[in-house]
N, C-alpha and C positions, 0 to 999 in steps of 0.2 A: 748685744751692745757690750764694748768692755767696760765695766764698772769704772776704772780707773780716769775715763774720759773727763774732761773739764774743760770750759774756755776760757780765757782770761777776763779776770775781774768778774768771774762766776756767773757771765752770760748765761742766760737760756738758749739763745738761739745764734748760729752762725749764719748769717746772710748770705749767699754768695750769689752776686750778678755776673753771668756769664755772657759776654759780646762775642758773637762770631764772625770772623772776618773771612768771607768768601770768595768775595766779590773780584774777578779777575783770575779765578783759580780755577773757576767751574770748567765743565766739559764742551769743548768746542772743537768742531773738525778742524779749524785754524790752527790748532795746537796739535793736531794730528790722532785725536779721537776718533772711534769710529762713528759718531753721531754727536748731534747737538745737545747741551743739558738738559736733562728731562724734568726737572723740576722749577716750575714757572707758575706764578702766580693764577694764571689763566687754567692752568693744567691743559695746556697745548702741548702734548708729548709727540715731539716728532720723534720718528722712527727710520730716517731717512739719512744720508751723510751730507746736511746741507746747512749753512751757518743760519740759524735764528737771531736775527740781528734784533728782533725786539726783544727778546728775553735777554739777550746781550747786555741791552742798554737799561733793561729794569735792573740788573745786577749792579750797574755802574751807578744806580742812582744812589744806591748804598754808600758808596766812595765819594760822590760828590755833594749830597745834602743828607742823606739818612745819617752818615757819620759824625757829621760836626753836629747834629743835633743831639744825638746820643751823648757825645765829648761834653758839650755844653751843659746837657743836666748832669753829668756826673760830677762836673765841676763845681755847678751852683751847689749842688747836694753835700759835695764833701765826700765822694764816694771812690774809693779805690776797689777796682775789681779785676775781674782777668779776662783779657780777651783772647780768646781762641780762634788762632790766626793761621789760614794757611800762607806758608813761607814766601809764596810767590805774589799773593796779595799784598802782602807787605812792600815787597820789592818795588811792585808796581805803584804803590800810592804812598810816596815817602812823607807826604805833608801829614797824610791820617798816622802815618807810623811816629812821625816825629812829635807829634801831638799827643799820642799815646804813652809815648817814652815820657814827656814831658810833665803829665800829670801822674807819674808815679804807679801805672797800673802793670801788673803782671801779664806777661805775655805767655801761654801756653802753646803749645804746638798742635795744629789741626791736621798736619801733613805738608810735603812739599807743595801739591795742590790739593784743591777740593774733590778727590776722586776714590772710587771703591777700590781698594788693595787686597779684597778678599781672596783674592785668585793668584796673587802673587806670591812666586816660589819664594824661599828664604833669601836668596841672595839679593833679590830685586826689591823685597822688602827692608833687607839692611840698609841699602843703598837708600831707600826713600826717606826712612828713618835719620838716616846720618846727614842727606841734604837739607833736610828740613831744620835740623838743629843747627847746621852749620849757617843756613841763610840766617835765620832768625837772629842768632849770635851777630851776624855783621850788621843787620838793619837796623837792632835795636840796642847791641853794647853789651847784652847780657845773653847767654844761652838758656833756652826753654828747660824746666824741671818737670812740668807736666804734659801730656798726651791725650788727644780726642781724636779717635779716628773718625771717617767719613760713617758712622752706624755700624758698619761691618769690618770683623777685621780677621785676622787668622790665628792659630794654635800657637804659632811663633810670636806674635808681635809683644807680649809682655818679657818673654826672654829678651829680645831683642832691644826693648827700650831699656831694661836692665844694663846689656853691652854698652848701651850709649849713654849710661849716667842718669836717666832719667828717676826723677823719685815717686812720681805718681801718675795715675792714668785713670781716665774718668770715663772707659767705654764701661758702663755699669749702671744698671738703674734699679739695685736691689733692696735699698735701704735708705734710711735718712740722716745717715752717721758713716764716718768713714771705716775702714778696716783693713788689716793686713790680707795680702794674698800671699802664697806659696807658689815661687815658681822653681819648677826643676831646670838647673843650668848644668853645665859640664863639671861645673867647680862644686855642684851640690846645690841643696835647695836654698833659694834666696828669696827676701820678702820685698815688695814694693805695694807701696799703698793705694788704696782703691779711693778715690773720693766721689762717690756715686753723683751721677747725672739725673734729671728728670725730664722726660718728655711732657708729661703733662700741665706742666705752666710754660712749656714753651711758645716763644710766639709764631711759631710755624704752624700752629693751630690756625691762624689767619689763611693761610694759602690752603690747610687740608680743610677748611671748614668755612667757605666762603662767605656763609651766613653767620659766623661767628661777630659780635660787634666788639670793639673797645672795652665798653661797658663790662659785657660778659666776661670777657678775658680779666680785666681787673677784680670782678669780684672772686671770681676763681681763684687767682693768684691771692687775695687776701683771705679768702678761707683756708687756703692752705698756710700762708703766714700764721693766722690765727690758731690754728689746730696746733700745729709746731710749735708755737711760743706758748702755749698752756701746756702741752706735754713737757716742755724742755725746762719747767719750774719742778719738775722730778727726774730729769736723765736730759743731757743736752742732747738737742737736735739741731739739725743743718737744713736750709732751704738751698735749692738752686732755681733761678730766673735764667732761663735762657731766652738771648736776644739775638737778631740779627739787622745790619744797619740796613738794609734794602726792605725789610719788614717792618719792624716797630720806629723805623726813622720816618715813615711818613707823616705826613702834616697831621692825617686824620687819628691817627694812633699814638703819637708820641706822648698825647695829653696823658692817657691812660699810664702810661708809665711813670710820668711826673709826678702823677697821683698816687702811686705804688711806694714810691721811694720817698715822697713826703709822710706817706702813714709807717714805713718801717722806721725812719730817722725820727719820727714822734715818739717812739714805744723805747721804754727803757730797757736795760740789759739785753740789749742786742749787737752781735759783734759782726759788723761789716767789714768783710776783708775779703784778701784774695782766696783761691784755692789751693796754692801754694802754702800760706800763712795755715789753712786749716792741715793740709796733710802736715806739716812741719810740726805743728800743736800735736796732733794725733801721736805723730811718731815721739816727741818728747813725753806726754804723759803718760802712753802707751806701747814703750817699748818692745818691740819684738823678743819673744825670747826663745825661739827656737823649737 
C-alpha cells in the first residue's frame, strides 16, 4: 500500500456500496443471443435457444420492486454510492434512472449490456465501451468514469478504457485499497486507477448458495467491516459491498442491508462514498510518478 494514502478527515475506512443494475440487459434469444441468461436464482441453466420467461420476469423484479426498496434505504440513511449499470438497463428503466440521478449517486459503466466480452476482438470491444459511455451520458447527464466488466475482460480492455477517458476500473479483487496500474499504449505507458472490488461480500452469494440466510450474510459483512475498521486505525482501508436489485431487493433480504447500513452509519471515522471519489482521492494523495 502507498504510505501517502489518506482518506478525508483522517477516516479509517472508505465504505463503498456498489449497486449493480443489470436487469433488462441480460442474455436473451430475443436480443439475438445464442441462448437465455444462464444466471438464475433457481440455477435452471438452459442450454437451448428458447426464451426463459420465468427468469426474465425474475430480473424485472429488480426494476419494479427491488430497486425502489434499495433507493429508499439509501435515501433514508443518507448514503451516496456507486451504481454499476449496464447502459441498456438504464435506457429501459427511465424512472429508476431518474431517481438514481436525483439522489446524487455515481453511475459507473457495467458495459452496454450485461454480457461477456472476453471473446470480443479489439474493434468490437472498443465500440462496446464507447457505446456504453455515450448511452450513460445521455440517460444520466454525466459520462461514466469507472468501468466494471461482466467478470471477464480482455488484454485490451484497460487500454481501451483509457482511450475513452475512463479514470478507474474495478475488474480486480486483489487488495483492500486502490493502486495504480500501468497500461502500455501506442503513446507509451499510461496509468489507470484500480479500485478493487470484492466477491465474498457480494449478495450474489444468495443465488450461489441457496442455504445462505440473510443473517449469515449480514454477520459476514459486519465481520469484514470490523476487521477492516480495526486495521484502518493503522493504515487506511476500503470495503466493498456488492448488491443487486433483484437479489438484496427481495422482502426477506432487504432488512439485512438496512441493518448493515445502520451499523456502518453508527461508527465514527468512516467515509461512505462513491468509487469515483475513492479513485480521485487516491490519485490526489498518491500521484503517479512514472
